[in-house]
C-alpha positions in Angstrom: -54.1 9.2 -19.3 -52.5 5.8 -18.5 -53.3 3.9 -15.3 -50.7 4.0 -12.5 -48.0 1.4 -12.6 -49.5 -0.7 -9.8 -52.6 -1.3 -11.9 -50.9 -2.2 -15.1 -51.2 -5.7 -16.3 -48.0 -7.7 -16.8 -46.3 -7.3 -20.1 -47.7 -9.6 -22.7 -51.0 -10.0 -21.0 -53.3 -11.1 -23.9 -56.4 -9.5 -22.2 -54.8 -6.0 -22.1 -55.2 -3.3 -24.6 -52.2 -2.9 -26.9 -51.4 0.5 -25.7 -51.4 -0.7 -22.1 -49.2 -3.6 -23.0 -46.7 -1.3 -24.7 -46.7 1.2 -21.8 -46.1 -1.6 -19.3 -43.2 -2.8 -21.4 -41.7 0.6 -21.7 -41.8 1.1 -18.0 -40.2 -2.2 -17.4 -37.4 -1.4 -19.8 -36.8 2.0 -18.1 -36.9 0.4 -14.7 -34.4 -2.2 -15.7 -32.1 0.3 -17.3 -32.1 2.5 -14.2 -31.5 -0.5 -12.1 -28.4 -1.3 -14.2 -27.1 2.3 -13.9 -27.4 2.0 -10.1 -25.3 -1.1 -10.1 -22.6 -0.2 -12.5 -21.3 2.8 -14.6 -19.3 0.6 -16.9 -20.7 1.5 -20.3 -20.1 -2.0 -21.7 -22.3 -3.6 -19.2 -25.1 -1.1 -19.1 -25.4 -0.2 -22.7 -25.4 -3.7 -24.1 -28.1 -4.7 -21.7 -30.1 -1.7 -22.6 -29.9 -2.7 -26.3 -30.9 -6.3 -25.3 -34.0 -5.1 -23.5 -34.9 -2.9 -26.5 -35.0 -6.0 -28.6 -36.8 -8.3 -26.2 -39.4 -5.9 -24.9 -40.2 -3.6 -27.8 -38.9 -5.4 -30.8 -36.2 -2.7 -31.6 -33.7 -5.2 -33.1 -30.0 -5.1 -34.0 -29.5 -2.2 -31.7 -26.1 -0.6 -31.8 -24.3 2.3 -30.3 -21.9 4.0 -32.7 -19.2 6.2 -31.0 -17.0 8.9 -32.6 -13.2 8.4 -32.5 -12.1 12.0 -32.4 -8.4 11.1 -32.6 -8.7 9.4 -36.0 -7.8 11.4 -39.0 -10.1 12.1 -40.5 -12.7 11.6 -37.7 -14.6 8.3 -38.0 -17.1 6.4 -35.9 -17.6 2.7 -35.3 -19.9 0.4 -33.5 -18.7 0.1 -29.9 -21.8 -1.7 -28.3 -24.4 -4.0 -30.0 -27.0 -6.6 -29.5 -28.1 -9.0 -32.2 -25.1 -8.3 -34.5 -22.3 -10.8 -35.3 -18.7 -9.9 -34.8 -18.2 -9.5 -38.6 -21.3 -7.1 -38.8 -19.9 -5.0 -35.9 -16.5 -4.9 -37.5 -18.1 -3.6 -40.8 -19.8 -0.8 -38.8 -17.4 2.0 -39.5 -18.7 5.4 -40.8 -17.1 8.7 -41.7 -18.9 11.8 -40.5 -21.6 12.7 -42.9 -21.6 9.3 -44.6 -25.0 7.4 -44.7 -27.8 7.9 -42.2 -25.4 7.2 -39.3 -22.9 9.7 -40.5 -25.6 12.2 -41.2 -26.8 12.1 -37.6 -23.2 12.5 -36.3 -22.8 15.6 -38.6 -26.0 17.3 -37.8 -26.9 16.2 -34.4 -30.5 15.6 -35.5 -32.3 12.3 -35.3 -33.4 10.4 -38.5 -36.3 8.1 -39.0 -36.1 5.9 -42.1 -39.6 4.4 -42.6 -38.5 2.0 -45.4 -34.8 1.3 -45.8 -35.4 0.0 -49.3 -36.6 3.4 -50.4 -33.9 5.5 -48.7 -30.8 6.2 -50.8 -28.8 7.4 -47.8 -29.2 3.9 -46.1 -25.9 2.0 -46.7 -26.8 -1.4 -45.3 -23.1 -1.6 -44.5 -23.2 -3.4 -41.2 -26.2 -5.7 -41.8 -26.9 -6.6 -45.4 -30.5 -6.5 -46.7 -30.5 -10.3 -47.2 -30.1 -10.8 -43.6 -33.3 -8.8 -42.8 -36.9 -10.1 -43.0 -38.6 -9.5 -46.3 -41.1 -7.2 -44.6 -40.9 -3.4 -44.7 -38.0 -2.5 -42.3 -37.6 0.9 -40.6 -34.2 2.3 -39.3 -34.1 4.8 -36.4 -31.0 6.7 -35.6 -30.7 9.3 -32.7 -27.7 11.4 -31.5 -25.9 10.7 -28.3 -24.6 14.0 -26.8 -22.0 14.7 -24.1 -21.6 18.3 -23.0 -23.8 19.4 -25.9 -21.6 17.8 -28.5 -22.7 14.8 -30.5 -20.3 11.9 -29.7 -22.4 9.0 -31.1 -25.6 7.5 -32.4 -28.1 5.1 -31.0 -29.7 3.2 -33.8 -31.8 0.0 -34.5 -34.1 -1.7 -37.0 -37.7 -2.3 -36.6 -40.3 -4.2 -38.6 -42.7 -1.5 -39.9 -45.9 -3.7 -39.6 -45.8 -3.9 -35.8 -48.9 -2.5 -34.0 -47.1 0.4 -32.4 -46.5 4.0 -33.5 -42.9 4.7 -34.8 -43.2 8.1 -33.0 -43.6 6.3 -29.8 -40.4 4.3 -30.4 -38.6 7.5 -31.4 -39.7 9.2 -28.2 -38.4 6.3 -26.1 -35.1 6.0 -27.9 -34.7 9.7 -27.4 -34.8 9.1 -23.6 -32.4 6.1 -23.9 -30.0 8.1 -26.1 -30.0 10.8 -23.3 -29.2 8.2 -20.7 -26.5 6.7 -22.8 -24.9 10.2 -23.1 -25.0 10.6 -19.4 -23.5 7.1 -18.8 -20.6 8.0 -21.2 -20.1 11.5 -19.5 -20.0 9.9 -16.1 -17.6 7.2 -17.2 -15.4 9.9 -18.8 -15.4 12.0 -15.6 -14.7 8.9 -13.5 -11.7 8.0 -15.8 -10.5 11.5 -15.5 -10.7 11.6 -11.7 -9.0 8.2 -11.6 -6.2 9.6 -13.7 -5.9 12.7 -11.6 -5.7 10.5 -8.4 -3.0 8.2 -10.0 -0.9 11.2 -10.9 -1.3 12.6 -7.5 -0.4 9.2 -5.9 2.6 9.1 -8.2 3.7 12.5 -7.2 3.2 11.7 -3.5 5.1 8.4 -3.8 7.9 10.3 -5.7 7.9 12.9 -2.9 8.1 10.3 -0.2 10.8 8.4 -2.1 12.7 11.6 -2.4 12.3 12.2 1.4 13.4 8.6 2.1 16.6 9.1 0.1 17.1 12.4 1.8 17.0 10.6 5.2 19.0 7.7 4.1 16.0 5.4 4.3 16.0 3.0 1.2 12.9 1.4 -0.2 9.6 2.1 -1.8 7.2 -0.5 -0.3 3.9 0.8 0.5 4.2 -0.1 4.1 7.4 1.9 4.4 6.1 4.9 2.5 3.0 4.9 4.9 5.3 5.0 8.0 7.4 7.8 6.4 4.3 9.7 5.4 3.0 9.6 9.1 6.5 10.6 10.3 6.5 13.7 8.1 2.9 14.6 9.1 3.8 14.6 12.9 7.3 16.0 12.5 6.4 19.8 12.8 4.4 19.1 16.1 5.8 18.6 19.6 3.9 15.4 20.2 5.8 12.4 21.6 6.3 9.6 19.0 6.6 5.9 19.7 8.4 3.9 17.1 7.0 0.3 17.1 8.4 -2.7 15.3 10.8 -5.6 15.5 14.5 -5.3 16.1 16.5 -4.3 13.2 13.7 -2.3 11.3 15.6 0.9 11.4 14.0 2.8 14.4 17.2 4.9 15.0 17.1 5.9 11.3 13.5 6.9 11.5 14.1 8.8 14.8 16.8 10.8 13.2 14.6 11.4 10.0 11.9 12.7 12.5 14.4 15.1 14.0 15.8 16.3 10.6 12.2 17.0 9.2 11.2 18.9 12.4 11.8 22.7 13.4 14.5 21.3 15.8 16.7 20.0 13.0 19.5 22.4 13.9 19.5 21.5 17.5 21.1 18.4 19.2 19.9 14.8 18.5 20.7 12.6 21.4 20.3 8.8 21.1 20.2 6.6 24.3 19.9 2.8 24.3 18.1 2.0 27.5 18.9 -1.7 27.2 22.7 -1.1 26.9 23.1 1.0 30.1 23.2 -0.9 33.5 20.4 -0.1 35.7 22.7 1.6 38.3 24.0 4.1 35.8 20.8 4.8 33.9 19.7 7.7 36.1 23.1 9.5 36.1 23.3 9.1 32.3 19.9 10.5 31.6 19.7 13.2 34.2 23.4 13.9 35.0 25.1 14.2 38.4 26.7 16.7 40.7 30.2 16.5 42.0 30.6 14.1 44.9 27.2 12.4 44.1 29.0 9.0 44.2 32.5 7.6 44.4 34.5 8.8 41.4 32.2 11.8 40.6 35.1 14.2 40.6 33.1 16.8 38.6 29.5 17.6 37.7 28.1 16.3 34.4 25.1 17.2 32.4 22.9 14.2 31.5 21.5 13.4 28.1 18.3 15.4 28.7 20.2 18.6 29.4 22.5 17.9 26.4 19.4 17.4 24.2 17.9 20.8 25.3 16.2 22.5 22.3 16.5 19.4 20.3 15.3 15.7 20.2 16.2 12.9 22.6 15.7 9.3 21.3 15.2 6.6 24.0 15.7 3.4 22.3 14.4 0.1 23.8 12.4 1.9 26.4 10.6 -1.2 27.2 13.7 -2.4 29.0 13.8 0.6 31.4 13.4 -0.4 35.0 10.2 0.6 36.8 12.1 3.0 39.2 13.5 4.8 36.3 10.1 4.9 34.5 8.8 6.9 37.5 11.6 9.5 37.3 11.3 9.8 33.5 7.5 10.4 33.9 8.1 13.2 36.3 10.7 14.8 33.9 8.2 14.6 31.0 5.4 16.1 33.2 7.5 18.9 34.8 9.8 19.6 31.9 12.7 19.7 34.5 15.5 17.4 35.6 17.3 17.2 38.8 20.9 15.8 38.7 21.9 12.9 40.8 23.1 14.4 44.2 21.6 17.7 43.3 18.6 19.6 44.5 18.2 22.3 41.8 15.6 21.7 39.1 16.9 22.5 35.5 14.4 23.3 32.9 14.8 21.3 29.6 12.9 21.6 26.3 13.2 18.3 24.4 11.2 16.5 21.9 10.8 12.9 23.0 11.0 9.9 20.5 10.9 6.4 21.9 11.2 3.0 20.4 10.8 -0.6 21.4 10.3 -4.0 20.0 8.2 -5.1 22.9 4.4 -5.1 23.2 4.1 -2.3 25.7 0.3 -2.9 26.2 1.1 -6.4 27.3 3.8 -5.1 29.5 1.4 -2.6 31.0 -1.1 -5.4 31.7 1.4 -7.5 33.5 2.8 -4.6 35.4 6.1 -4.4 33.8 5.6 -0.9 32.3 3.8 2.1 33.8 0.5 2.8 32.2 0.7 6.5 32.7 4.2 6.6 31.1 2.9 4.5 28.2 0.1 7.0 27.5 2.7 9.9 27.8 5.1 8.4 25.2 2.6 7.0 22.7 0.8 10.0 21.7 1.7 9.2 18.0 2.6 5.5 17.5 4.2 4.7 14.2 4.7 1.1 13.2 7.8 0.4 11.2 7.3 -2.6 8.9 9.5 -5.7 9.1 11.5 -6.8 6.1 9.0 -9.5 5.6 6.3 -6.9 5.0 8.4 -5.1 2.4 10.0 -7.9 0.3 10.0 -5.7 -2.7 12.7 -3.6 -1.1 15.0 -6.6 -0.3 16.7 -6.5 -3.8 17.3 -2.8 -3.5 18.6 -3.0 0.1 20.8 -5.9 -0.8 22.5 -4.1 -3.7 23.0 -1.0 -1.6 24.8 -3.1 1.1 26.9 -4.9 -1.5 28.1 -1.5 -3.0 28.8 -0.1 0.5 30.7 -3.2 1.6 32.6 -3.3 -1.7 33.8 0.4 -1.3 34.6 -0.1 2.4 36.7 -3.2 1.8 38.0 -2.6 -1.8 36.2 -5.7 -3.0 34.3 -6.4 -6.3 31.6 -8.8 -5.2 28.2 -9.0 -7.1 25.0 -11.0 -6.7 23.5 -13.1 -9.5 19.8 -12.8 -10.1 19.3 -16.2 -8.5 21.1 -15.0 -5.3 18.9 -11.9 -5.2 15.8 -14.1 -5.5 17.1 -16.3 -2.7 17.5 -13.2 -0.5 13.9 -12.2 -1.2 12.7 -15.7 -0.2 14.6 -15.7 3.2 12.4 -15.0 6.3 14.9 -12.4 7.8 13.9 -12.7 11.4 16.6 -9.9 12.1 15.3 -7.6 9.4 17.5 -4.9 7.8 20.2 -5.3 10.4 20.5 -9.0 9.7 20.5 -8.4 6.0 23.3 -5.9 6.2 25.4 -8.2 8.4 24.9 -11.1 6.0 25.9 -9.0 2.9 29.0 -7.7 4.8 30.0 -11.1 5.9 29.6 -12.4 2.4 31.6 -9.6 0.8 34.4 -10.2 3.2 34.6 -14.0 3.2 33.5 -15.1 -0.3 36.1 -16.2 -2.9 33.6 -15.6 -5.7 33.2 -12.4 -7.7 29.7 -13.5 -8.8 27.9 -15.0 -5.8 25.4 -17.6 -6.7 22.4 -18.7 -4.8 24.2 -21.8 -3.6 27.3 -19.8 -2.5 24.9 -17.4 -0.7 23.3 -20.2 1.3 26.3 -20.8 3.4 26.3 -17.3 4.7 22.6 -17.2 5.5 21.9 -17.7 9.3 19.8 -20.7 10.1 17.5 -21.2 13.1 18.0 -24.4 15.2 15.0 -26.1 13.7 16.2 -25.5 10.2 19.9 -26.5 10.7 21.3 -29.6 9.2 23.6 -31.9 11.2 26.5 -30.6 9.4 25.6 -26.9 10.4 25.0 -27.8 14.2 27.3 -25.8 16.5 30.5 -27.4 17.8 30.4 -29.0 21.1 30.9 -26.9 24.4 34.4 -25.3 24.9 35.3 -25.8 21.3 37.3 -22.9 19.8 35.4 -21.3 17.0 37.1 -20.8 13.7 38.2 -17.2 13.6 37.2 -16.7 10.0 33.8 -18.6 10.3 30.6 -16.6 10.0 29.0 -15.8 13.3 26.5 -18.4 14.1 23.2 -16.8 15.3 20.2 -18.5 17.0 17.0 -16.6 16.2 14.8 -18.4 18.6 12.2 -16.3 20.4 13.9 -14.2 23.1 12.3 -16.0 26.0 12.6 -19.5 24.6 16.3 -20.1 25.2 16.9 -23.0 27.7 19.8 -22.9 30.3 21.5 -25.5 28.3 21.4 -23.4 25.1 22.5 -20.3 26.8 25.4 -22.1 28.6 26.4 -23.8 25.3 26.6 -20.5 23.5 28.5 -18.9 26.4 31.0 -21.9 26.4 31.3 -21.6 22.6 32.7 -18.1 23.1 34.8 -19.1 26.1 32.8 -17.3 28.7 32.6 -14.0 26.8 29.0 -12.8 27.6 29.3 -9.9 25.1 30.1 -12.4 22.1 27.6 -14.8 23.4 24.8 -12.1 23.6 25.8 -11.0 20.0 25.5 -14.5 18.7 22.0 -14.7 20.1 20.9 -11.3 18.8 20.7 -9.9 22.4 22.3 -7.1 24.4 24.7 -8.1 27.2 22.0 -7.0 29.8 19.4 -9.2 28.1 21.7 -12.2 27.9 22.6 -11.8 31.6 19.0 -11.5 32.6 17.9 -14.5 30.7 20.9 -16.5 32.0 19.9 -15.7 35.6 16.2 -16.4 34.9 17.0 -19.8 33.4 19.4 -20.7 36.3 16.5 -19.9 38.8 14.2 -22.1 36.9 10.4 -21.7 36.3 
């Protein structure tokens, strides 16, 4: 019985008995092969290194693994992995089933030991010619590799007959290695099959999501967009409040409507309210309604948006702009499930699904006291991030072509974009996201004199930030009358970075019209007024 591994001398120890040396080398080979299998299941890595170790440690030279190509007609086998063979020798290693020693092992599934290749008529010497081998007596060992009890290949090698080691010991070790090779090939095959299944399922899921996107009017196939749509469809059947997060112009209303259409409430009302567009003094009466005589001009009672959305979905856009006093009343409605009209005392029960949206960082607003923490937790049960156009650049081309077709049909034009123009659109930063892209395309279709719009022609329609504007593109001086057919000049500086001079200049440019000035800056009228007053007060 061999001594335990810990007491074995190192391989090649001249003082050790030959049997002990061989056993140590066998164990080293097996340990290294198992270590390789633990690191990688790639057959090309593990099997070639296994053949290398066979040669270096045990003198089993010119090892090769021949694998059957079942799809070939007639079925043939060729050398797929080898060590100690040239490329030309590997290329010659092609065998029909039943041909030579290798082909016989494939056909019968039985190992073959050729003790002297010069005395064996079955030995073909096809891959390695006899002249390339030592003049000594050379043995050849070939063992079947099985996967699921079917012979799929052969592990074979040469060995100098005169080495002080029993051929049967080599055959026993090669049998173990052939079994391991079969297991590696089987695991690799299973892994490939699983990968194909996952790829097919992902393709089906992507197709389903794309089909859903088309159904809701959402265009694009970027992974970030499909992820948001997947989350939306997962949460749609529930009653959970959903908070849509993302920059302005990313399509929050479209997603809110998609959430409603994919929910059990699809046949009930969908009410959209833009909190930033309603003056603070009117927001309560708009949301909760009012009774007759509640205020001057209230000649009759009116149901608010919550009552009108009963049984359906209410979408509160830009909820981050809602005043704190209204946040308190909204929270009560969400907690109680009732509304009280302005000027009334009776509670009316309402059943609504709440969807909100904002481009603000509500957590930061909560931290500075601008948004109620309890309301934030109430509305953000399921937050869904809508990607900016910069996060889905692969969709810009598709969106641009969609907007061009829509604008052409609406205005009876025939404008097209060249490949260079489409590439230019993909390179643009799009701070205004999809809304900005749609506006640029519509303006281009209306104002261009070209049928084929080049990248150079497109550039004059692209909005430019103040830092990027050239002297020729600077806005006209205050009180200048803007050209009626000129594209709308937008300043996409951060919302809170407009100085008093800039706000007054844009206001003067539009002759005191706050609505036009706000539109030019990408703001609502309420936001423009707030920023103008804040700038006038100073820091």
